[in-house]
C-alpha positions as CSV (number, residue, x, y, z in Angstrom):
1,M,12.4,-3.3,-7.4
2,C,9.4,-5.5,-7.4
3,Y,8.2,-7.6,-4.5
4,C,5.4,-10.1,-4.3
5,R,3.5,-10.5,-1.1
6,P,1.4,-13.5,-0.1
7,D,-2.3,-13.1,0.5
8,T,-1.8,-13.4,4.3
9,T,-0.2,-10.0,4.4
10,W,-3.4,-8.3,3.2
11,E,-5.3,-6.4,5.9
12,R,-8.5,-4.7,4.9
13,E,-10.6,-4.8,8.1
14,N,-8.7,-2.3,10.3
15,R,-7.6,-4.9,12.8
16,D,-4.8,-4.0,15.1
17,F,-1.3,-5.2,14.1
18,Y,0.5,-7.3,16.7
19,S,4.2,-7.1,16.0
20,P,6.1,-10.5,16.1
21,E,8.6,-10.8,19.0
22,C,11.6,-10.8,16.6
23,V,10.6,-7.3,15.2
24,N,11.8,-4.4,17.3
25,E,10.9,-1.7,14.8
26,V,8.0,-1.4,12.3
27,M,8.8,0.4,9.1
28,W,6.2,1.7,6.7
29,T,5.7,3.5,3.3
30,P,2.5,5.0,1.8
31,V,1.2,3.3,-1.4
32,V,-1.3,3.8,-4.1
33,F,-2.6,0.5,-5.5
34,A,-4.8,-1.0,-8.2
35,R,-7.0,-4.1,-8.5
36,I,-6.3,-6.1,-11.6
37,C,-9.5,-7.0,-13.5
38,K,-8.0,-8.6,-16.7
39,A,-5.4,-11.3,-17.0
40,G,-2.3,-10.3,-19.0
41,K,1.4,-10.6,-19.6
42,C,3.7,-7.9,-21.0
43,V,1.0,-5.3,-20.9
44,G,1.7,-2.3,-23.1
45,S,1.4,1.3,-21.9
46,K,-1.3,2.0,-24.6
47,F,-3.6,-0.6,-23.1
48,V,-2.7,-0.7,-19.4
49,Q,-5.9,1.1,-18.2
50,R,-7.9,-1.8,-19.4
51,Y,-6.2,-4.0,-16.8
52,Y,-7.4,-2.4,-13.6
53,D,-10.8,-1.3,-12.4
54,A,-10.3,0.1,-8.9
55,V,-7.7,2.1,-7.0
56,G,-7.0,3.0,-3.5
57,C,-4.4,4.3,-1.0
58,G,-2.8,2.4,1.9
59,I,0.4,1.5,3.5
60,L,2.9,-1.3,3.5
61,M,4.6,-2.2,6.7
62,Y,7.9,-4.0,7.1
63,G,9.9,-5.3,10.1
64,N,13.4,-4.2,10.9
65,K,15.1,-7.1,9.2
66,D,15.8,-8.2,5.6
67,L,13.3,-6.4,3.4
68,A,12.2,-9.4,1.3
69,Y,11.8,-11.5,4.5
70,C,9.8,-8.8,6.2
71,S,7.5,-8.3,3.2
72,C,5.9,-11.6,4.2
73,I,4.7,-10.8,7.7
74,D,1.0,-11.4,8.1
75,H,-1.3,-8.3,8.1
76,T,1.3,-5.8,6.8
77,S,-0.3,-4.8,3.5
78,I,-2.9,-2.2,4.6
79,L,-5.0,-2.0,1.4
80,P,-8.4,-0.9,2.5
81,S,-11.8,-1.4,1.0
82,P,-14.0,0.1,-0.5
83,M,-11.8,1.1,-3.4
84,Y,-12.3,4.0,-5.8
85,N,-13.0,4.4,-9.5
86,P,-9.6,5.1,-11.3
87,V,-11.1,8.5,-12.3
88,V,-10.3,9.8,-8.8
89,L,-6.6,9.8,-9.7
90,E,-7.1,12.4,-12.5
91,G,-7.9,15.2,-10.1
92,E,-6.0,16.7,-7.3
93,K,-6.6,14.5,-4.3
94,I,-4.7,14.5,-1.0
95,F,-3.7,11.3,0.7
96,Q,-2.4,11.7,4.3
97,V,-1.3,9.5,7.1
98,E,-1.5,10.7,10.7
99,T,-0.5,9.3,14.1
100,S,-1.6,10.5,17.4
101,D,1.4,12.8,17.4
102,A,1.3,14.4,14.0
103,C,0.8,14.1,10.2
104,I,3.6,11.8,9.0
105,Y,2.7,11.9,5.3
106,A,0.6,14.2,3.1
107,S,0.8,14.4,-0.7
108,D,-1.2,15.3,-3.7
109,I,-1.4,12.0,-5.6
110,S,-2.0,13.5,-9.1
111,E,1.1,11.6,-10.4
112,A,-0.1,8.3,-9.0
113,K,-1.9,7.3,-12.2
114,N,1.3,7.5,-14.2
115,L,3.2,5.6,-11.5
116,L,0.6,2.8,-11.4
117,D,0.4,2.5,-15.1
118,K,4.2,2.2,-15.4
119,A,4.4,-0.3,-12.4
120,I,1.7,-2.5,-14.0
121,C,3.5,-2.6,-17.3
122,K,6.9,-3.3,-15.6
123,A,5.5,-6.0,-13.3
124,S,3.7,-7.7,-16.2
125,R,7.0,-8.2,-17.9
126,L,8.1,-10.5,-15.1
127,I,4.9,-12.1,-13.9
128,S,1.5,-13.0,-15.3
129,L,-1.2,-10.6,-14.0
130,R,-4.3,-12.5,-12.7
131,I,-7.8,-11.2,-12.1
132,G,-7.9,-10.1,-8.4
133,D,-4.2,-9.3,-8.1
134,Y,-3.2,-6.0,-6.6
135,V,-0.3,-3.9,-7.8
136,A,1.0,-1.3,-5.3
137,V,3.5,1.6,-5.8
138,E,5.4,3.0,-2.9
139,L,5.1,6.8,-2.8
140,A,7.9,7.6,-0.3
141,Q,11.0,6.1,1.2
142,I,10.6,3.5,3.9
143,A,10.6,5.2,7.3
144,T,10.1,4.2,11.0
145,L,6.5,3.9,12.1
146,A,7.0,2.5,15.6
147,R,9.7,1.1,17.9
148,R,9.3,-1.5,20.6
149,E,11.0,0.8,23.2
150,D,8.7,3.7,22.3
151,G,5.5,1.7,22.6
152,D,2.5,1.4,20.4
153,A,1.5,3.6,17.4
154,S,-1.9,4.4,15.8
155,P,-1.7,5.2,12.1
156,K,-4.8,6.7,10.4
157,G,-5.2,7.2,6.7
158,I,-7.4,9.8,5.0
159,F,-8.1,9.9,1.2
160,C,-10.9,11.8,-0.6
161,E,-11.8,13.3,2.8
162,N,-12.7,9.8,4.1
163,E,-10.9,7.8,6.8
164,I,-9.7,4.7,5.0
165,F,-7.8,3.0,7.9
166,N,-7.3,3.4,11.6
167,F,-5.6,0.8,13.7
168,K,-2.9,0.2,16.4
169,V,0.6,-1.2,16.0
170,I,1.0,-3.2,19.3
171,F,4.3,-4.6,20.6
């Protein structure tokens, strides 16, 4: 499936996320993403690497309602800066997400380059890629990050031995 998110969902400054009152559960999934540097339509797999110049890891958050509806909540696309040269995806790199309780995701993202390339080709069949767009690929199933009745959560992401995000989910 392919979802488009408005610019208002992008959070790159580590600000805390204040959950809307209608959301009782914040869901999440880890992602790898790429910044598009060349406009295109129907991009072929042979040329896809010419269409992005930077990559990163982050998370997408969702509310506990309809998935398409909850893809539009402000500040739910945690796509941190600075980004990395796409070459980092060619080696064995670990992306992990922790909360104050435990590590909730850890994986070698060596397959991420293939996933991104395929996603960019697939998305470009339906939409025109524009310079500055981001394409993100979910790396795991959507899971619960925090529930209103359990209180706040504090996800922290680490990639290439760097902390890339650290914020609170506040109800």
